[in-house]
C-alpha positions, 0 to 999 in steps of 0.5 A: 438092569444088566449089572456091567452096564450099572457098574460102568454107569455108577463109575460116570456118576462117581468121577463125572466124566466118561474119560475119568471112568474109563481110566478106572475101571481100564475099560474102553470110552466106548464100551462105557458109552456104548451101556449106558445108552443102552440102559437110557432105552430101556429105562426110557430115561436120561440118566445123564446131563450132558454139559461142557465139561462132564456129565452130572446124574439127572434127577432119575440117575441120581435114582438109580444111583443110589439103588445101584450103590446098595445093590452092590454092596449088599453083593458085597456084603453077602459074598462076604459072608459066604466067605466068613462062616466062622466067624469073624476071620476075616474082612474089611471096614473102611471108616470115614471120621472127623479128625476129633475122633481119628487123631486117639480116639478111633486108633485106639477102639481099632486095636481093642478090636483086632485084639479080637479079630485080628483078620479083620483090614480096617482103612481109615480116612479123616475128612471133615463132618459133611463129607462123613456124612456123605461119604456114608451114604452114598457107599463110600465107606462102611461107617461114620463117626462125625457131629451133627446138629439133628438127623441126617437124610440117608444114614441111620445113627446106630449111636448118638449122644450130645457132644457140648462144646467144652473150653480145653486148656494147660491143666496149670491155666489160671482158669483151668480149676473154675467149675465153669468159664464164661465166653466174656471170660474166654474173650480176654483169653488168647483163642484157639480155633478149628476153622470153620467147616467144622461143626465146633467152630460154626456152633463156637461162632453162633454162640458168640454172636449171641451172646454179644461176644466178639472174640478173634482167636491167635491161631486159626488151624486144620489141624486139631492135634495142632489145637491141642498142643497149642494149649497144652503147652499154656499158649491159650485155650480151646474148644473140644468134646468132652469124650475126645478130652477123657480119651485116655490115648489124648498125648496131651496134659490138658483140662477142661471146662464147661463153658456157660452158653446153651447152645454149646450144648446144642450139638450130639455125635452119630455113629453112622451106617446107610440106611436100610444096609444089610451091614457084614458082620465086621462092620456091625461088631466094629460099629457096635465097638466102637460105640460102645467105647464113646458110650463108656467116655461119655458116662465118664464124662459126668465126672470130674478130671 
């Protein structure tokens, strides 16, 4: 298959529009249309469903898009490795993460990684958990750091472990010294929760429903750092994962207490890469470095704060 035609096809699949692809590629729309028509003729299938508001890949188009994305990522990896024969002297790593990872843990991992490999450039995007996995699967990023309830199709978990939900509060909060708190106890407190597109909120709501406990949060936010600050200032209690609580880079002094609910132990963290992709050396090295940091924090979470 023609590499140029594949690139044009992939950009239309990404943007959903020949006009948008034309603007991004700086290529005439007619040239893109012509290449896609040739590609469809060569393959004998329609690659797009033409709709009034854009173009959506057909089943065949979706298969080809996945193949093309892997092909171009492999090409990028090979070129990068050929240019970097003297080890990790240069390279780029693209990371997508949830805010829980992105507000402290990953920046700390980037700093310690670049202490050893200063030539590596790292790009970090903070998005919702499901978006992290999608971006890894579609090749928009090299590494994803997210939470999940089950194995995800199309991605490989280089690192994985349980990420139970803990109650997080100011160190002088009356519940801070307890070995465990119940959902009924939390229902009597001011609770601050993330929005419903996060796994921690989804799991917390399920646990409350199963326990027959109604909790109306006094604060809901898409900004986790704000929830932490609210709890640290004594405004109430929020929820988070244990390795985030134990990260030395978190700026707010808080205490964490396990919540008495087996449901809240059914979440996993994952460090994801695209399934079947040969990772460039810099990507593999950073993913390994990040996984190691999380595993150390995970082990330290077994001890009380």
